[in-house]
C-alpha positions as CSV (number, residue, x, y, z in Angstrom):
1,M,13.7,22.0,-70.5
2,N,14.4,18.4,-71.4
3,P,14.9,16.6,-67.6
4,T,17.7,14.7,-70.3
5,D,19.6,17.7,-70.2
6,I,19.9,17.7,-66.2
7,P,23.1,16.8,-65.4
8,L,23.3,13.1,-64.2
9,W,25.4,13.9,-61.3
10,L,22.7,16.5,-60.1
11,Q,19.7,14.0,-60.7
12,F,21.6,11.6,-58.0
13,T,22.2,14.3,-55.6
14,V,18.2,15.3,-55.6
15,L,17.5,11.8,-55.8
16,V,19.7,11.0,-51.9
17,I,18.3,14.7,-50.7
18,L,14.6,13.2,-51.7
19,F,15.6,9.7,-49.5
20,M,16.8,11.9,-46.2
21,L,13.2,13.7,-46.7
22,S,11.7,10.8,-46.9
23,G,13.4,9.5,-44.1
24,F,12.5,12.2,-42.3
25,F,9.0,11.8,-42.1
26,S,9.5,8.2,-41.6
27,S,11.6,9.0,-38.4
28,S,9.1,11.9,-37.7
29,E,6.2,9.9,-37.2
30,T,7.7,6.9,-35.4
31,A,9.6,9.1,-33.3
32,L,6.5,11.6,-32.1
33,M,4.3,8.6,-31.7
34,S,6.4,6.6,-30.0
35,L,6.8,9.9,-27.0
36,N,6.7,8.7,-23.6
37,R,3.2,10.9,-23.2
38,Y,3.9,11.5,-19.1
39,K,7.1,11.9,-19.8
40,L,6.5,14.7,-22.6
41,R,3.7,16.6,-20.3
42,H,6.3,16.4,-17.8
43,L,8.6,18.6,-20.1
44,A,6.3,21.0,-21.5
45,E,4.8,21.8,-18.2
46,S,8.8,22.4,-17.3
47,G,9.3,25.0,-20.6
48,H,10.8,22.6,-23.1
49,M,9.9,23.9,-26.3
50,G,10.9,20.8,-28.0
51,A,8.3,19.0,-25.6
52,R,5.6,22.2,-25.9
53,L,5.3,21.8,-30.0
54,A,5.3,17.6,-29.9
55,Q,2.1,18.4,-27.6
56,K,1.3,20.2,-29.7
57,L,1.6,18.4,-32.8
58,L,-0.1,15.4,-31.1
59,D,-3.3,17.1,-29.4
60,K,-4.3,16.9,-33.2
61,P,-3.2,13.6,-34.9
62,D,-5.3,13.7,-38.1
63,Q,-3.3,16.7,-39.0
64,L,-0.1,15.4,-37.9
65,I,-0.5,12.5,-39.8
66,G,-2.3,14.3,-42.4
67,F,0.7,16.0,-43.0
68,I,3.3,13.2,-42.7
69,L,1.4,11.2,-44.9
70,L,1.1,13.5,-47.8
71,G,5.2,15.0,-47.8
72,N,5.7,11.3,-47.4
73,N,4.1,9.5,-50.3
74,F,4.8,12.9,-52.7
75,T,8.4,12.6,-51.4
76,N,7.6,8.9,-53.0
77,I,6.1,9.4,-56.2
78,L,9.2,12.5,-56.9
79,I,12.2,9.3,-55.6
80,T,9.7,7.0,-58.4
81,Q,10.2,9.3,-61.5
82,L,13.5,10.4,-60.7
83,A,14.8,6.9,-60.7
84,T,12.8,6.2,-63.8
85,L,14.8,8.9,-65.4
86,I,18.3,7.8,-64.3
87,S,17.1,4.0,-65.5
88,L,16.4,5.5,-68.7
89,E,19.2,7.6,-69.4
90,L,21.9,4.9,-67.9
91,F,20.2,1.8,-69.0
92,G,17.0,2.2,-71.7
93,S,14.1,0.6,-71.0
94,A,15.6,-3.3,-70.3
95,G,16.9,-1.6,-67.1
96,L,13.4,-0.4,-65.8
97,A,12.9,-4.2,-63.8
98,L,16.6,-3.8,-62.1
99,M,16.0,-0.3,-61.0
100,T,12.5,-1.5,-59.9
101,G,13.8,-3.7,-57.6
102,L,16.6,-1.7,-56.1
103,L,14.2,1.1,-55.9
104,T,11.9,-0.8,-53.4
105,L,15.3,-2.5,-51.8
106,F,16.4,1.0,-50.9
107,L,13.2,2.5,-50.0
108,L,12.6,-0.2,-47.6
109,I,16.2,0.4,-46.1
110,F,17.2,4.1,-45.9
111,A,13.3,5.5,-46.0
112,E,11.6,2.8,-43.6
113,V,13.7,0.3,-41.7
114,M,16.3,2.2,-40.8
115,P,14.9,5.7,-40.1
116,K,12.0,4.0,-38.1
117,T,14.5,2.2,-35.8
118,L,16.3,4.4,-35.2
119,A,13.7,7.1,-34.6
120,A,11.7,4.3,-31.9
121,L,15.1,3.8,-30.4
122,H,15.9,7.4,-29.5
123,P,11.8,9.6,-29.9
124,E,13.0,12.6,-27.9
125,R,16.2,12.8,-29.7
126,I,15.0,12.8,-33.6
127,A,11.3,14.1,-32.6
128,F,11.3,17.6,-30.8
129,P,14.0,18.7,-33.4
130,A,11.5,17.8,-36.1
131,A,8.3,19.3,-33.8
132,H,10.4,22.8,-35.0
133,I,9.9,21.8,-38.7
134,I,6.5,20.2,-39.0
135,N,5.4,23.2,-37.1
136,T,7.2,25.3,-39.8
137,T,5.8,23.3,-42.9
138,L,2.2,22.5,-41.3
139,K,1.6,26.1,-42.0
140,L,2.4,26.3,-45.6
141,A,0.5,22.9,-46.5
142,W,-1.9,23.7,-44.3
143,P,-4.7,24.5,-47.1
144,L,-3.8,20.8,-48.1
145,V,-4.0,18.7,-45.2
146,W,-7.3,20.7,-44.4
147,L,-8.6,19.4,-47.3
148,V,-7.4,16.0,-47.0
149,N,-8.4,16.3,-43.4
150,L,-11.8,17.3,-43.7
151,I,-12.7,14.1,-46.4
152,S,-10.7,11.9,-44.1
153,N,-12.5,13.3,-41.0
154,T,-16.2,12.8,-42.7
155,L,-15.5,9.6,-43.8
156,L,-14.4,8.5,-40.0
157,K,-17.7,10.1,-38.6
158,L,-19.8,8.0,-41.0
159,L,-18.4,5.7,-39.7
160,K,-19.2,6.8,-35.9
161,A,-15.2,7.0,-35.0
162,D,-13.8,10.3,-33.5
163,P,-10.8,11.4,-35.1
164,N,-9.7,13.5,-32.9
165,P,-10.7,11.8,-29.2
166,T,-9.8,13.3,-25.6
167,A,-6.9,11.9,-24.8
168,N,-7.7,9.4,-21.8
169,T,-4.3,9.3,-20.1
170,S,-5.9,8.4,-16.6
171,L,-4.2,4.9,-15.3
172,N,-5.5,2.7,-13.4
173,R,-3.1,0.6,-10.4
174,E,-2.2,-1.8,-12.0
175,E,-1.4,0.3,-15.2
176,L,0.8,2.6,-13.0
177,R,2.2,-0.3,-11.1
178,S,3.7,-1.8,-14.1
179,I,5.0,1.7,-15.4
180,M,7.4,1.6,-12.1
181,N,8.2,-1.3,-12.2
182,S,9.5,-0.6,-15.6
183,A,11.7,2.3,-13.7
184,G,14.7,0.6,-13.8
185,K,17.5,1.9,-12.2
186,S,16.0,5.8,-12.6
187,I,14.5,5.1,-9.2
188,P,15.6,3.2,-6.1
189,R,14.8,-0.7,-5.5
190,A,13.5,0.5,-1.9
191,H,12.0,4.0,-3.2
192,L,9.7,1.7,-6.3
193,D,8.8,-1.1,-3.8
194,M,7.5,1.8,-0.6
195,L,5.5,2.8,-4.0
196,I,3.9,0.0,-4.9
197,S,2.6,-0.8,-1.1
198,V,1.0,2.5,-1.3
199,L,-0.6,1.4,-4.7
200,D,-1.9,-2.1,-2.6
201,L,-3.0,0.2,0.4
202,E,-5.9,1.0,-1.6
203,S,-6.7,-2.9,-2.0
204,A,-6.3,-3.7,2.1
205,T,-8.2,-3.2,5.1
206,V,-7.8,-3.0,8.3
207,E,-8.6,-6.3,9.3
208,D,-5.7,-7.1,6.7
209,V,-3.0,-6.0,9.0
210,M,-4.7,-5.7,13.0
211,I,-3.4,-7.2,15.6
212,P,-6.2,-10.3,16.4
213,R,-8.1,-10.2,19.5
214,P,-6.7,-13.1,20.7
215,Q,-2.8,-11.3,20.9
216,I,-3.9,-8.2,22.1
217,V,-2.2,-6.7,24.9
218,G,-3.4,-5.0,27.3
219,V,-4.1,-4.3,31.2
220,D,-7.3,-5.3,33.1
221,V,-8.2,-3.0,36.0
222,S,-9.9,-5.6,37.6
223,D,-6.6,-8.2,38.0
224,D,-4.6,-7.9,41.2
225,W,-3.6,-3.8,41.4
226,A,0.2,-4.6,42.3
227,D,0.3,-7.3,39.0
228,A,-1.2,-4.4,36.8
229,E,1.2,-2.0,38.2
230,Q,4.4,-4.3,37.3
231,Q,2.9,-4.8,33.7
232,I,2.7,-1.3,32.9
233,L,6.4,-0.2,34.6
234,H,7.2,-3.3,32.0
235,S,5.6,-2.7,29.2
236,Q,7.5,-2.4,26.2
237,F,5.0,-0.4,24.0
238,T,3.9,3.7,25.1
239,R,0.4,3.1,24.6
240,L,-1.5,0.7,26.9
241,L,-5.1,-0.8,26.4
242,V,-7.2,-0.9,29.9
243,Y,-10.3,-2.2,29.6
244,D,-12.4,-4.1,32.8
245,G,-12.6,-8.0,32.9
246,S,-12.7,-8.9,29.6
247,L,-11.6,-6.9,26.5
248,D,-15.7,-6.2,25.5
249,N,-15.1,-3.7,28.5
250,I,-12.8,-1.6,27.1
251,L,-11.9,1.6,28.9
252,G,-9.8,3.3,26.3
253,F,-6.1,3.7,26.4
254,L,-3.5,4.3,29.0
255,H,0.1,6.9,27.7
256,L,3.5,5.4,29.3
257,R,4.1,8.9,29.3
258,K,1.6,10.4,30.9
259,I,1.4,7.9,33.5
260,L,5.1,7.0,34.7
261,P,5.5,10.4,37.0
262,L,2.1,9.4,38.6
263,F,4.4,7.0,40.5
264,Q,5.0,8.2,44.0
265,E,7.4,6.3,46.0
266,G,7.4,3.5,43.4
267,H,3.2,2.9,43.9
268,L,0.8,4.4,41.8
269,E,-2.6,4.5,42.9
270,K,-5.8,3.4,40.6
271,T,-7.7,5.8,40.9
272,R,-4.9,9.1,39.7
273,L,-4.5,6.3,37.0
274,L,-8.0,5.9,35.8
275,Q,-8.2,9.9,35.2
276,T,-5.5,10.0,32.2
277,I,-7.2,7.3,30.8
278,R,-8.1,8.7,27.0
279,P,-11.2,7.2,25.6
280,A,-10.9,4.6,22.8
281,Y,-11.2,4.7,18.9
282,F,-13.3,2.6,17.1
283,V,-13.3,1.8,13.3
284,P,-15.6,-0.8,11.5
285,E,-14.2,-3.6,10.0
286,G,-13.6,-3.0,5.9
287,T,-12.3,0.5,6.3
288,P,-9.4,0.7,3.5
289,L,-5.8,1.4,4.7
290,T,-5.5,4.6,2.5
291,Q,-8.3,5.3,3.9
292,Q,-8.0,5.0,7.9
293,L,-4.0,7.2,7.3
294,I,-6.1,9.9,6.5
295,N,-8.7,9.0,10.0
296,F,-6.0,9.0,11.7
297,R,-4.5,11.9,10.9
298,E,-7.8,13.6,11.1
299,A,-8.5,12.4,14.5
300,S,-4.8,12.6,15.9
301,R,-5.4,9.1,16.5
302,R,-2.5,6.4,16.1
303,I,-4.5,3.2,18.1
304,A,-7.6,2.2,17.3
305,I,-10.0,-0.9,18.0
306,I,-11.7,-3.0,14.9
307,V,-15.1,-3.6,15.5
308,D,-17.7,-5.8,13.5
309,E,-20.8,-5.0,12.6
310,Y,-22.4,-5.7,15.9
311,G,-19.6,-4.5,18.2
312,E,-17.6,-7.4,18.3
313,I,-14.2,-6.5,19.4
314,L,-11.8,-7.8,16.3
315,G,-8.5,-6.7,16.8
316,L,-6.6,-3.8,17.0
317,L,-4.5,-1.4,14.3
318,T,-1.8,0.7,15.0
319,M,-0.3,3.4,12.9
320,E,3.1,1.7,12.8
321,D,0.8,-1.5,11.5
322,I,-0.3,0.4,7.6
323,L,3.4,2.4,7.8
324,E,5.0,-1.6,7.9
325,E,2.7,-2.3,5.1
326,I,4.5,0.8,2.8
327,V,8.0,0.9,4.4
328,G,8.2,-3.2,5.8
329,K,8.4,-4.0,9.5
330,F,10.2,-2.4,11.8
331,S,13.3,-3.2,13.8
332,T,11.3,-1.4,16.9
333,V,8.4,-3.6,17.3
334,P,9.0,-6.3,20.5
335,A,10.4,-9.5,19.5
336,T,7.3,-10.8,21.4
337,H,4.6,-9.4,19.3
338,T,6.4,-10.4,15.8
339,H,5.9,-12.9,13.5
340,A,8.9,-14.0,12.6
341,I,9.2,-16.3,9.4
342,Q,12.6,-18.6,9.6
343,R,13.9,-20.0,6.6
344,M,15.5,-23.4,6.6
345,E,18.0,-24.9,4.9
346,D,16.2,-27.6,3.2
347,G,14.0,-24.3,2.1
348,S,11.2,-24.8,4.1
349,Y,9.6,-22.0,6.4
350,W,8.5,-21.8,9.9
351,L,6.1,-19.2,11.3
352,D,3.4,-18.3,13.4
353,G,0.1,-19.7,13.0
354,A,-0.9,-15.9,13.1
355,T,1.2,-14.6,11.1
356,P,-1.1,-12.3,8.2
357,I,-1.5,-13.8,4.6
358,R,-0.4,-10.8,3.4
359,E,2.6,-11.0,5.2
360,I,3.8,-14.4,4.6
361,N,2.8,-13.6,0.1
362,R,5.5,-10.6,0.8
363,E,8.4,-11.9,2.5
364,L,7.8,-15.5,0.0
365,D,6.5,-14.1,-2.9
366,I,3.6,-16.4,-3.3
367,Q,0.0,-16.0,-3.8
368,L,-2.0,-17.7,-1.1
369,P,-5.9,-16.3,-1.4
370,V,-6.4,-13.0,0.7
371,E,-10.1,-12.3,0.5
372,G,-11.1,-14.8,3.5
373,P,-9.2,-15.3,6.5
374,K,-6.8,-13.1,7.1
375,T,-3.6,-15.3,9.0
376,I,-2.5,-18.5,7.8
377,N,-4.1,-20.3,11.0
378,G,-7.7,-18.9,9.8
379,L,-6.7,-20.3,6.0
380,I,-5.8,-24.0,7.3
381,M,-8.9,-24.4,9.2
382,E,-11.3,-22.8,6.6
383,H,-9.3,-25.3,4.5
384,L,-9.7,-28.3,6.3
385,G,-13.8,-27.6,7.4
386,S,-12.1,-29.0,11.3
387,I,-9.7,-27.9,14.0
388,P,-6.4,-29.3,12.8
389,V,-3.6,-31.3,14.8
390,P,-0.2,-31.9,15.1
391,S,1.4,-33.3,12.8
392,M,-1.0,-33.3,9.9
393,T,0.0,-31.4,6.6
394,V,-2.5,-29.8,4.3
395,L,-1.9,-29.0,1.1
396,I,-2.9,-25.2,0.1
397,N,-2.5,-23.9,-3.5
398,G,0.4,-26.6,-4.2
399,Y,2.5,-25.5,-1.1
400,P,2.7,-28.4,1.6
401,M,1.9,-27.1,4.9
402,E,2.5,-29.5,8.4
403,I,1.6,-28.1,11.5
404,R,3.9,-28.4,14.8
405,K,2.3,-27.1,17.4
406,T,-1.5,-25.9,18.3
407,R,-2.7,-24.5,21.4
408,K,-6.4,-23.7,22.0
409,N,-8.2,-25.1,19.0
410,A,-5.2,-23.2,16.9
411,I,-2.4,-23.2,14.9
412,K,0.6,-22.1,16.9
413,T,3.1,-22.6,14.7
414,L,3.8,-24.6,11.5
415,I,6.2,-25.0,8.7
416,I,5.5,-24.1,4.9
417,H,7.6,-26.8,2.7
418,P,8.3,-25.8,-1.0
419,P,5.7,-26.5,-3.2
420,I,5.3,-29.5,-5.9
421,N,4.0,-30.0,-9.3
422,R,2.3,-33.6,-8.5
423,P,-1.5,-34.3,-7.6
424,M,-1.6,-35.2,-3.4
425,L,-3.8,-35.9,-1.0
426,R,-5.6,-32.6,0.9
427,E,-3.8,-33.9,4.1
428,S,-2.1,-36.6,5.8
429,H,-0.6,-37.4,8.2
430,E,2.6,-38.8,9.8
């Protein structure tokens, strides 16, 4: 049968079908490759048939790509041949150049750019139905696909490239953080902040959130016993540290719930109090917060003493301190033991010198170094190499920090001013 005997309308119909087929192959490839692998795995495990078939295809990318390229190239060859016949029939040999230009433009628009853009915007809506069709037709074209893959895979192996590498879907902490930040409105912002804080626990240690030694509140049994009784009765904590003479001689912890019934006629006997003391729980410095959270659970503890390699007391850590790193500050924390950061009208911040650097970075959204000292007082003293005095201003990471009050060779209060973008002396005096 002579091709010119085929009705022109039928040729155009076949040409349109071939364009649609070429667009199908192009969009299928883009859609399948654009699928979110983690969401796809979840859908497949939940029984979604389209997701299962798509997962099966993506597990063998060489076969998938080989089949799509074979189909796409074969379809484009047919389009070229048929368009040439139509051109010769309508315009003769003089119209070949015009038809070539129009064919190239139509292929780019209708067989490449438009279907691939649509597939990139809506990968699931295109990939899942396409997976059903491709899985079925792949079986029919298997001998040809197998031959093409055999040749291409052999050449890849000669180049020391694995055509079917095991999919490495593991994520590090930063990649997981990026995924959570891009979750958009699908997860509430407060929940995302908590999830990201959980990730940050791995990089933080007990010293980052502990209560430093100078701020530890406890009962000294060597003091006047009447004063000790008043301290216990008016304590804002449910658990109190007990020591004898100094923090270097810790006896343990008291739970107020257990000792309050021991008061008789408003008086507590010292010997009975000492019998209720629970031995202290010690934790070495450098312990990651995630590990310490597990340690608290396994030891049935809620409070620990942080010590260095020589056994010196560094600070005190509670379960609440770790939880605050995840959910933020608790309003039940006594006001005398919080390091409130007060924002002033000029954009500066007043804060306590004992405020942890991690808290400052989180509240002010800045990036002060956290590798060395854990408090802003320690950071400034390390920066200066000396003990600061009131009215001194220090520039750290572009932030002028004005010391307002010192006590016992440590910074009591300071002001962090807005950052500056010009060189400045490290310190100046008012």
